[in-house]
C-alpha positions as CSV (number, residue, x, y, z in Angstrom):
1,X,129.6,120.9,-27.1
2,X,133.4,119.4,-26.8
3,X,133.9,119.1,-30.6
4,X,132.8,122.8,-31.0
5,X,134.9,124.1,-28.3
6,X,138.0,121.9,-29.8
7,X,137.1,123.4,-33.6
8,X,136.5,127.0,-32.1
9,X,140.4,126.9,-30.6
10,X,141.6,125.3,-34.0
11,X,140.1,128.2,-36.0
12,X,141.4,130.8,-33.5
13,X,144.9,129.5,-33.8
14,X,145.2,128.9,-37.2
15,X,143.5,132.2,-38.1
16,X,145.7,134.4,-36.5
17,X,148.4,133.3,-34.3
18,X,150.2,130.7,-36.8
19,X,149.9,132.6,-39.7
20,X,151.4,135.7,-38.4
21,X,154.4,132.9,-36.7
22,X,154.8,130.8,-39.4
23,X,154.7,133.4,-42.2
24,X,156.8,136.3,-40.8
25,X,159.2,133.6,-39.1
26,X,160.0,132.0,-42.4
27,X,160.4,134.7,-44.4
28,X,162.9,136.4,-41.8
29,X,164.6,132.7,-42.0
30,X,164.3,133.3,-46.0
31,X,166.3,136.5,-45.7
32,X,168.5,135.4,-43.0
33,X,170.0,132.4,-44.9
34,X,169.7,134.3,-48.0
35,X,167.1,131.8,-49.7
36,X,169.2,128.8,-49.0
37,X,166.4,126.9,-50.2
38,X,167.2,127.8,-53.7
39,X,170.7,129.1,-53.5
40,X,171.9,125.6,-52.2
41,X,169.8,123.6,-54.0
42,X,172.5,121.3,-55.9
43,X,173.9,120.8,-52.4
44,X,170.7,119.7,-51.1
45,X,171.2,116.5,-53.6
46,X,174.6,116.2,-52.8
47,X,174.2,116.0,-48.7
48,X,171.6,113.3,-49.2
49,X,174.2,110.8,-50.6
50,X,176.7,111.6,-47.9
51,X,177.0,108.4,-45.9
52,X,179.0,108.0,-42.1
53,X,182.8,107.5,-42.1
54,X,182.3,104.4,-39.9
55,X,179.5,103.0,-41.9
56,X,177.7,102.1,-38.8
57,X,175.2,105.3,-37.8
58,X,172.4,106.6,-39.4
59,X,173.0,108.2,-42.7
60,X,171.7,111.6,-43.8
61,X,169.1,109.3,-46.6
62,X,167.9,107.3,-43.6
63,X,167.3,110.3,-41.3
64,X,165.7,111.9,-44.5
65,X,163.4,109.0,-45.0
66,X,161.9,108.8,-41.4
67,X,161.1,112.7,-41.4
68,X,159.6,112.3,-44.8
69,X,157.6,108.9,-43.8
70,X,156.1,111.3,-41.0
71,X,155.3,113.9,-43.5
72,X,154.3,112.0,-46.3
73,X,151.3,110.5,-45.3
74,X,147.3,109.8,-45.3
75,X,147.6,114.2,-45.2
76,X,149.1,114.1,-48.3
77,X,145.9,112.6,-49.9
78,X,143.1,113.0,-47.3
79,X,144.4,116.3,-46.5
80,X,145.0,117.7,-49.8
81,X,141.2,115.9,-50.5
82,X,139.8,118.3,-47.7
83,X,141.2,121.3,-48.5
84,X,140.4,121.3,-52.0
85,X,136.5,120.5,-51.0
86,X,136.3,123.0,-48.1
87,X,138.8,125.4,-49.1
88,X,138.9,125.3,-53.0
89,X,141.3,125.1,-55.8
90,X,142.8,128.0,-54.6
91,X,144.2,126.0,-51.4
92,X,146.9,124.5,-53.6
93,X,148.7,127.7,-54.0
94,X,148.5,128.7,-50.5
95,X,149.9,125.2,-49.6
96,X,152.9,126.2,-52.3
97,X,153.4,129.3,-50.5
98,X,153.9,127.7,-46.8
99,X,156.1,125.0,-48.2
100,X,158.7,127.5,-50.0
101,X,158.8,129.7,-47.0
102,X,158.4,127.0,-44.5
103,X,161.7,125.1,-45.8
104,X,163.9,127.9,-44.5
105,X,162.4,127.2,-41.1
106,X,162.9,123.4,-41.9
107,X,166.6,124.5,-42.4
108,X,167.0,126.2,-39.4
109,X,165.2,124.0,-36.9
110,X,167.1,120.8,-38.1
111,X,170.8,122.6,-38.1
112,X,170.1,123.4,-34.6
113,X,169.0,120.2,-34.0
114,X,172.6,118.7,-35.5
115,X,174.4,121.8,-33.6
116,X,173.0,120.7,-30.3
117,X,172.3,116.9,-30.7
118,X,173.6,114.5,-27.9
119,X,175.8,111.5,-28.2
120,X,174.2,108.3,-26.7
121,X,176.2,105.3,-25.0
122,X,175.8,103.2,-28.2
123,X,177.3,105.4,-30.4
124,X,173.9,106.6,-32.0
125,X,172.8,110.2,-31.7
126,X,169.4,112.3,-30.3
127,X,168.4,115.3,-30.1
128,X,165.6,117.9,-31.3
129,X,163.8,121.0,-30.2
130,X,164.0,119.6,-26.8
131,X,167.9,119.7,-26.5
132,X,168.5,122.9,-28.3
133,X,165.6,124.7,-25.8
134,X,167.7,123.0,-22.7
135,X,171.1,123.4,-24.0
136,X,170.4,127.0,-26.0
137,X,168.0,128.6,-23.9
138,X,168.8,126.9,-20.6
139,X,165.3,126.6,-20.1
140,X,164.7,122.6,-18.9
141,X,160.6,123.4,-17.9
142,X,159.9,124.6,-21.6
143,X,161.8,121.7,-22.9
144,X,159.9,119.2,-21.2
145,X,156.2,121.5,-22.4
146,X,157.6,121.0,-25.4
147,X,158.3,117.1,-25.4
148,X,154.7,116.3,-23.9
149,X,153.1,118.5,-26.7
150,X,155.3,116.4,-29.2
151,X,154.2,113.0,-27.6
152,X,150.6,113.9,-27.7
153,X,150.7,115.5,-31.2
154,X,152.5,112.3,-32.7
155,X,151.7,109.5,-30.3
156,X,147.8,110.5,-30.0
157,X,146.5,113.1,-32.4
158,X,148.5,111.8,-35.6
159,X,148.5,108.3,-35.0
160,X,145.0,108.5,-34.3
161,X,143.9,110.6,-37.2
162,X,146.4,108.5,-39.4
163,X,144.3,105.2,-38.3
164,X,141.0,106.7,-39.3
165,X,142.0,108.0,-42.8
166,X,143.4,104.7,-43.7
167,X,139.9,102.7,-42.9
168,X,138.0,105.6,-44.2
169,X,139.3,104.5,-48.1
170,X,137.3,101.3,-47.3
171,X,134.0,103.1,-47.0
172,X,133.6,102.8,-50.5
173,X,133.9,99.2,-51.0
174,X,130.4,96.7,-50.8
175,X,131.9,94.9,-47.7
176,X,132.2,98.1,-45.4
177,X,130.2,98.2,-42.3
178,X,130.4,101.5,-40.6
179,X,129.5,99.7,-37.3
180,X,132.4,96.9,-37.5
181,X,134.9,97.5,-40.2
182,X,136.6,100.7,-38.7
183,X,137.4,98.8,-35.6
184,X,138.7,95.1,-37.9
185,X,141.1,97.7,-39.7
186,X,142.0,99.2,-36.7
187,X,143.0,95.9,-34.9
188,X,145.1,94.6,-38.3
189,X,147.0,98.1,-38.3
190,X,147.9,97.9,-34.7
191,X,148.7,94.6,-34.8
192,X,151.5,95.0,-38.1
193,X,152.7,98.1,-36.0
194,X,153.0,96.5,-32.8
195,X,155.1,93.7,-34.8
196,X,157.6,96.7,-36.3
197,X,157.9,98.2,-32.5
198,X,159.1,95.1,-31.5
199,X,162.5,95.6,-33.3
200,X,163.0,99.2,-31.9
201,X,164.3,102.2,-34.0
202,X,166.4,100.3,-36.1
203,X,163.5,98.5,-37.7
204,X,161.7,101.6,-37.8
205,X,164.7,103.2,-40.1
206,X,165.1,100.2,-42.1
207,X,161.3,99.9,-42.8
208,X,160.7,103.4,-43.7
209,X,164.0,103.6,-45.8
210,X,162.6,100.9,-48.0
211,X,158.6,102.1,-48.1
212,X,158.8,105.6,-48.4
213,X,161.2,105.9,-51.7
214,X,158.9,103.1,-53.2
215,X,155.5,104.3,-52.7
216,X,156.6,107.9,-53.5
217,X,157.7,107.2,-56.5
218,X,154.8,104.8,-57.6
219,X,152.1,107.6,-56.3
220,X,153.6,110.4,-58.1
221,X,153.9,108.3,-61.3
222,X,150.1,107.1,-61.2
223,X,149.2,111.0,-61.0
224,X,151.6,112.1,-63.6
225,X,149.6,109.7,-65.8
226,X,146.1,110.6,-64.7
227,X,147.2,114.3,-65.5
228,X,148.6,113.3,-69.2
229,X,145.2,111.5,-69.8
230,X,143.4,114.6,-68.7
231,X,146.1,117.1,-70.1
232,X,143.1,119.3,-71.7
233,X,142.0,120.3,-68.2
234,X,145.3,121.8,-67.2
235,X,144.8,125.2,-68.4
236,X,141.5,125.5,-66.6
237,X,142.9,124.1,-63.4
238,X,145.8,126.5,-63.2
239,X,143.4,129.4,-63.8
240,X,141.0,128.3,-61.2
241,X,144.1,127.7,-58.5
242,X,145.3,131.4,-58.9
243,X,141.8,133.0,-59.3
244,X,140.6,131.8,-56.3
245,X,144.0,132.3,-54.4
246,X,143.5,135.8,-54.7
247,X,139.8,136.2,-54.7
248,X,139.9,138.7,-51.7
249,X,135.9,139.1,-51.2
250,X,135.8,135.4,-50.8
251,X,138.8,135.2,-48.4
252,X,138.0,138.2,-46.0
253,X,134.7,137.3,-46.4
254,X,134.8,134.1,-44.4
255,X,138.6,133.5,-43.7
256,X,138.3,130.3,-41.3
257,X,136.7,128.8,-44.5
258,X,138.7,130.1,-47.1
259,X,141.3,128.7,-49.2
260,X,144.1,130.5,-47.2
261,X,143.1,129.0,-43.9
262,X,142.6,125.4,-45.2
263,X,145.8,125.8,-47.5
264,X,148.1,127.0,-44.6
265,X,146.4,124.6,-42.3
266,X,146.7,121.5,-44.2
267,X,150.1,122.5,-45.7
268,X,151.5,122.8,-42.3
269,X,150.1,119.0,-41.4
270,X,151.6,118.0,-44.2
271,X,155.3,119.5,-44.4
272,X,155.7,120.6,-40.9
273,X,157.9,123.1,-41.4
274,X,158.9,125.0,-38.5
275,X,157.0,122.4,-36.2
276,X,159.7,121.2,-34.7
277,X,159.3,117.3,-35.5
278,X,161.6,116.8,-38.3
279,X,164.6,117.9,-36.3
280,X,164.1,115.0,-34.2
281,X,165.0,112.6,-37.1
282,X,167.7,115.2,-38.4
283,X,169.7,114.7,-35.2
284,X,170.1,111.2,-35.4
285,X,172.1,111.5,-38.8
286,X,175.9,111.4,-38.3
287,X,177.2,114.3,-40.7
288,X,180.5,115.8,-40.9
289,X,178.6,119.3,-41.0
290,X,175.3,120.3,-39.2
291,X,174.0,122.4,-42.6
292,X,174.2,119.4,-44.6
293,X,171.3,117.7,-42.5
294,X,169.5,121.0,-42.7
295,X,169.7,121.2,-46.4
296,X,168.3,117.4,-46.4
297,X,165.2,118.9,-44.6
298,X,164.6,121.4,-47.0
299,X,164.9,118.7,-49.6
300,X,162.2,116.7,-47.3
301,X,159.6,119.9,-47.2
302,X,160.0,120.0,-51.3
303,X,159.1,116.3,-51.6
304,X,156.2,116.2,-49.9
305,X,154.5,119.3,-50.6
306,X,155.9,120.5,-53.9
307,X,155.7,117.0,-55.3
308,X,153.6,114.6,-53.3
309,X,150.6,117.1,-52.2
310,X,151.0,118.3,-55.5
311,X,150.4,115.4,-57.2
312,X,147.4,114.4,-55.1
313,X,145.6,118.0,-56.0
314,X,146.2,117.5,-59.6
315,X,144.9,114.2,-59.7
316,X,141.9,115.2,-58.2
317,X,141.4,118.6,-60.0
318,X,141.8,117.0,-63.5
319,X,139.6,114.4,-63.1
320,X,136.3,116.6,-63.5
321,X,135.0,115.6,-60.5
322,X,133.7,118.9,-58.8
323,X,134.8,118.8,-55.2
324,X,132.1,119.3,-52.4
325,X,131.8,119.2,-48.7
326,X,130.1,115.6,-49.2
327,X,133.3,114.5,-50.9
328,X,135.7,115.8,-48.3
329,X,138.4,113.2,-47.6
330,X,138.7,109.9,-49.0
331,X,135.5,109.9,-51.0
332,X,136.5,112.8,-53.2
333,X,140.0,111.2,-54.0
334,X,138.3,108.1,-55.2
335,X,135.6,109.5,-56.8
336,X,138.4,111.5,-58.9
337,X,140.4,108.1,-59.7
338,X,137.3,106.2,-60.6
339,X,136.3,108.9,-63.2
340,X,139.7,108.7,-65.1
341,X,141.1,104.8,-64.3
342,X,137.5,103.0,-63.6
343,X,137.4,100.3,-61.0
344,X,141.3,100.3,-60.8
345,X,141.0,103.8,-58.9
346,X,139.9,102.9,-55.8
347,X,141.6,99.8,-55.2
348,X,145.3,102.2,-56.2
349,X,144.3,104.7,-53.5
350,X,143.6,102.2,-50.9
351,X,147.0,100.6,-51.7
352,X,148.7,103.8,-51.5
353,X,146.5,104.8,-47.8
354,X,147.9,101.8,-46.4
355,X,151.2,102.1,-47.4
356,X,151.2,106.0,-46.6
357,X,149.3,105.4,-43.5
358,X,151.6,102.8,-42.4
359,X,155.1,104.6,-42.6
360,X,153.5,108.1,-41.0
361,X,152.9,105.9,-37.9
362,X,156.2,104.2,-37.7
363,X,157.9,107.7,-38.5
364,X,155.5,109.1,-35.5
365,X,156.3,106.7,-33.1
366,X,159.9,107.1,-33.6
367,X,159.5,110.6,-33.1
368,X,157.9,109.8,-29.4
369,X,160.5,107.2,-28.9
370,X,163.0,110.4,-29.3
371,X,161.0,112.6,-26.9
372,X,160.7,109.7,-24.3
373,X,164.7,109.4,-24.2
374,X,164.7,112.9,-23.6
375,X,162.5,112.8,-20.4
376,X,164.2,109.9,-19.1
377,X,167.6,111.5,-19.6
378,X,169.1,108.5,-21.7
379,X,167.9,105.1,-23.1
380,X,164.9,104.0,-20.7
381,X,164.4,100.7,-19.1
382,X,162.9,97.9,-21.9
383,X,159.3,98.1,-20.1
384,X,159.0,101.8,-20.2
385,X,159.1,101.3,-24.0
386,X,157.1,98.4,-24.1
387,X,154.3,100.4,-22.2
388,X,154.3,103.4,-24.5
389,X,154.4,101.0,-27.5
390,X,151.4,98.9,-26.0
391,X,149.8,102.2,-25.6
392,X,150.7,103.4,-28.9
393,X,148.8,100.2,-30.3
394,X,145.9,101.0,-28.5
395,X,145.2,104.2,-29.7
396,X,145.9,103.2,-33.8
397,X,143.2,100.8,-32.7
398,X,140.4,103.4,-31.1
399,X,141.4,106.0,-33.7
400,X,140.5,104.1,-36.4
401,X,136.6,104.3,-34.9
402,X,136.2,108.2,-33.9
403,X,134.8,111.4,-35.7
404,X,136.9,112.9,-38.3
405,X,136.6,116.4,-37.3
406,X,137.4,115.9,-33.8
407,X,140.4,114.1,-34.7
408,X,141.5,116.7,-37.2
409,X,140.8,119.6,-34.9
410,X,142.8,117.7,-31.9
411,X,146.0,116.9,-34.4
412,X,145.5,120.6,-35.6
413,X,145.6,122.3,-31.9
414,X,148.5,120.0,-30.5
415,X,150.6,120.7,-33.8
416,X,149.9,124.4,-33.3
417,X,151.1,124.3,-29.5
418,X,154.4,122.8,-30.9
419,X,154.7,125.5,-33.3
420,X,154.0,128.2,-31.2
421,X,156.9,127.2,-28.7
422,X,159.5,126.0,-31.6
423,X,159.2,129.1,-34.1
424,X,160.5,131.7,-31.3
425,X,162.9,129.3,-30.2
426,X,164.4,129.0,-33.5
427,X,164.3,132.7,-34.2
428,X,166.5,133.3,-30.8
429,X,168.8,130.7,-31.6
430,X,168.9,131.2,-35.4
431,X,172.4,133.1,-35.5
432,X,174.1,130.1,-34.7
433,X,172.3,128.1,-37.6
434,X,173.4,131.2,-39.8
435,X,177.0,131.4,-38.3
436,X,177.4,127.5,-39.2
437,X,175.9,128.1,-42.9
438,X,178.2,130.7,-43.5
439,X,180.9,128.5,-42.1
440,X,179.8,125.7,-44.5
441,X,179.7,128.4,-47.3
442,X,183.3,129.6,-46.7
443,X,184.8,126.1,-46.4
444,X,182.8,125.3,-49.7
445,X,184.2,128.5,-51.8
446,X,187.4,127.1,-50.6
447,X,187.0,123.6,-52.4
448,X,187.0,121.8,-49.3
449,X,184.5,119.3,-48.1
450,X,182.9,121.4,-45.1
451,X,183.7,119.9,-41.4
452,X,182.1,121.6,-38.3
453,X,183.9,122.6,-35.1
454,X,181.7,124.7,-32.6
455,X,184.3,126.8,-32.0
456,X,184.2,128.1,-35.8
457,X,180.9,129.9,-34.6
458,X,182.1,130.8,-31.3
459,X,179.5,128.8,-29.9
460,X,178.7,129.9,-26.2
461,X,177.2,126.5,-25.3
462,X,178.8,123.2,-24.1
463,X,177.7,120.7,-26.9
464,X,178.4,116.8,-26.9
465,X,179.5,117.2,-30.3
466,X,181.8,119.2,-32.5
467,X,184.4,120.2,-29.9
């Protein structure tokens, strides 16, 4: 009964409320920014290479890797597989749509995170939705509610789900025992994550900065190889994607199980645009203008959905293996790779899942660390972080052995709660992000490297930086 209640709440959220919020909100931000995601694509590439002036702070690239570590994870493999098996090939099209529209939301929220960020005593920066809610809207209660939701979403829901998704990839091996193997894998994963947590935020940033580019490139390359091997199937794949995406009778006949529903749910779970998670990493970057980090986060959404999710989708769709409810999740991906690469396929996807799950866990924990710092108003006592890290490690262990459907729905509901708060907030404050964008465009047209000052946009709120 509990699982049915959770599933019902999840379906209600994604069938009505979130679709309206994400699509309408994203479209408004597209027009407000004059489609910044396309207009300033070259600037996105340029912004990634910018380094802090003192050489000590968190660079744009490092902030991108932390946010991408959380975005690019098990959802890019298992989530895409689930969407294909339960929603059909048309889900891919709606993933693309939500990514393109959502990238404008990602720009607004990350630019706001930079504008309202706080400078810590050690010279680093903290920020995110909680900070721009508290400073921009003067609503501390709502900021605390959002922070608690974030901790529950990433510290509980997503981390338990990532742990489950990782162990599920071992189910095709002969040694897998449903009663014991998930718990053994859970222990191993928890211990490795615990070691990284001992080093705190800096170790998390350094590990993700190394692993994310490596794993992303390797995964996309392998996907391209599989697509090239099966290139004759591409015309049929594209035809099926667009045919199913606009099969109105099928969509409205059972919307809760349609390709639109699964495309939006899994697309949102994967790229997190508008959710309010990535701004926590964006605020940590030491840049000369808030817009630069907003542009970097647009690129992160594109990397996640248009590259990595598409790689997973085409890898599966070009294999010739028909998706089904029984294959939903890791089994479909493994079956697809086995069809093309033989026995090497399951091994490759297992290695990819290990890397994806590991970096997802670290990126999620980094977000929770930032949330705890906000609640404590500063860097908390070491014992506070140690207690949380112990709890985080235990949740990773427990998640490995729970029900997949329950974990997906819990994660979806928690993320939906964050989105319901964040989208209206960034809509209200978007005028300051748009003003910052106009300031950036003006300086760029003058041939100068844009430098931001709060007075340039008549910001009425007191901020720690940009004075």
